[in-house]
C-alpha angles and dihedrals in degrees: 000000000000124000128209119225113240115252125229093247109102125203091253092053091044091052092046091049090048091049093048092048091044092052103032098046095055090042092051091048091049091048092049091049093049092046090051090049091050091049090052090050088052091064091043091051092050092050092047094050091046093051093045096049093044091050092049092052093045092052095040099052097039094093093039091050092048091048092041089237099157095173094059091047092049091051091053092046092051091050092053091046089061087074105106090227096054115094100174140350127194131184115199130194109225089227106029102034124225110031102169132001138183129175139179104200094182090068093063096097133133094300120104119264125221121203126201132180125204128188120231115217131183121192091343096310126107109241102166151337138248119218114195131183119197127188125213094218098103092045092049091053089051091049092052091052091051092048091050091052091048094049093049091051093049092047093053090047093049094049092049093046094049093049092048093047093047091051092052092045092050094055100034103036115013098047093045089046090053088051090049090051090053092048091047090050089051090052090047090056091052099257098143101149103082114074122232112234118197113233097204138023097240137099093288089047087053088052090051089050090050089047089054089050088049090051091053092045091050091052089051092045092050090051089046091048091052089052091045091049088055090047090046091054089053090046091051089053091049091045090055088053091047092049089053091049089046091054089050089048092049089051090051093048091048089052091048091050095051097038096043113121088217112086106250134178136179112213135182109250094215098062106001094244117157112252095176135359130189124226093251092063093044090050091047091054094041099246140087131266093243092057091051101044111098094014129102120242091227092052091051090052097240093139116079086205110047091210093052096092093053091049090049094050092045089054090048091051092051100043102028090230140036125218131180094357108168121212141146121252129193121223125219090259090057098253117134125223133189111241140186113215129203120189133189129180115234132178112223105157085312136021108290136176124226109209128194120188125195121192107228098169092115090047092051091048089052090048091052089052090048090050090052089049090047090052091053089041090053089053090051090046090053090051092045090047091052090049091047090049090054091047091048089051090053090046091051090052090048090048091051090051089047091051091050089049089049091052091047091048090050090052090045089050090052093046091046090053091047090046090053089052091049092049092049093046091048089052092048092047091051093074101050092039091047089050090049090051092049093048091046091052090047090052089050091053091046089052093051091048091046091050092051092049091048087064093055094037135276130249125208092242091053091050092049091048091051093048092047094049091044092053091047092049092046090051092050090046093050094048093050092046091050091051090048090048092052091050092048093047093050092045091047093053093045091046092049092046094047095049094050140038096222111164115224143139113267142166110251093217094055094049092048092049091050090052091047090051091053092047096047094085089060093049096044089069088059135056090243126107135211117217122186127192108178116157120230120250099043104130126180132195095208145094112302093185096060090039090052090049089052092052092044092051092047092051092044091048089050092050091048101044114009101068100037105153093002124122095206140013146161131228115199125199113197136166140185135182119246111185104285093352138074121220109210121183133191108194131178134180094221135123095295129219126292114248088234090060100037097089092046103051094097093049115109116259093010111136138142091214103051108168092016102087091297124117099167093235103095099086091034088059090046092052094047094048095046096046095036116030098022094040095225139104136247131214132184129210119187140165121188113257092006103073141250134273125201113198121197120193108193132172113245087228107047117215116264115260126221125278113290095024096091110095094359130123116284114242121195114229 
């Protein structure tokens, strides 16, 4: 810490000098400004007097000059020449020359002279001129007197101001500063007990207050320093212990460095020279630590590529660390190994580099073998991929054939169902039509017999018998034809509905009854009964054809599977309205479905009677129609030996199908 030698200028002298400068400098500037102003007014006064006197003479002698009265002009000129500032005055006639002249030679001294010329006119014509010379001597004497008065006034003002300022400074600044100096000296000598009370509330009083704050702070700092000294002594003791532990730690780390199985080296960053090397690295390179310390790796020929060290250190400078850097190193015996290098920058008196080297030659050899295996494996994968592609192509062809077969089976299933309906209806029509044929033949025979008897003569009894038998035959014929007509009408509606997907509004009860009528011929050959309980007033805006196919397939599936081994059974068809939906159920009291088969019954081609009138597509078609065309869902509940119940939940307004689907042929999916 540097100190500055005190100068000889005390505060008192500095204040006096500041006061003098502060008073004298403005006074001198004011005096200079006023003197300059007076000097400017001197010139203005000379010019004004010259102009005035010349004008007086020009006006005064105009009449005398016109009248050639030289005495009057001379009198006026002499009077003007009595002015102390006038040196000479001359009036000239423009034709005769000098007309009047007056001069005061004694006034031609060292002062400057000013000359002015004025023209004399009379009635607009120039008749003469006035030449006037003025001296500055009287004006200079007047200026000196004014400057003397100004200087005396400023001097008295400066002396009074300085004395007053010095008096105030002495009492308000110098004496309090002396007191501050005494208090500061007391603080410097360590006397911190007596408080410092400010005498006035001014800047010096503020300094005294701050000095009091400083005194209190010093007392606190001294107490704190004493405490810190005590703490520092304890810290020094602890530091000595830590330094001892640090030396032990350094010894341990040195042992770890040299005994580490990983090859390690400490190099100088500036030139790459080895500062320390452990035995593992020296053994790896085929040399000793003493031969490596102080030498550069490049100089010892450890790098298979001479430029490798520079590349490595450049990478370290850019990144700040190096990890997993692979390179090839050459041992002392000339063999080359693949290595993985890790570098870290450390500061030990100078920038150093900690290097760790791992021999990965065996790993690289194994990787090369793996790459060779991968290459051969890729070849095998290509061959397997080609074989799989061929197999996939064959599978696609098989799938296409299977899909075609599925479509054909669906159509066959539909046609088979329709064929069963046709066969049943044909059987049912056989009885009424056969009865009609028999009654018609009977009527023909009665007609022939009636005609023969008409030839031999008729009796009333014969005519009554003929009429009675004819009425009876006609009644039998009408009833059988009506029954046949009803069968044909029902079959026609069901056939039309099942061969198309025409959307229309229909009463559920009527459609179900028509389907039951068409299915009765199949059930009459069996001991099983169909019961239907459909309420009136349930109307649907849907597809009666697909719905009829669903009911037909459900009844056919029941007839085929539900009553296997049973001598009797009942199938019940029920329905109920549920807001915008219809709940339709087909329930039987048959043998039920095995739990193992229950989740498969809607799968295509799943059947327990394959080859025995079973294709495995009936319920699949039912599921696809209900969930697709009708926009509903279907569930099945079954318990072995207690029967099965299929529940259809369908919207009363079926969703609209795409363009071209309305009125087209229904295709099972």
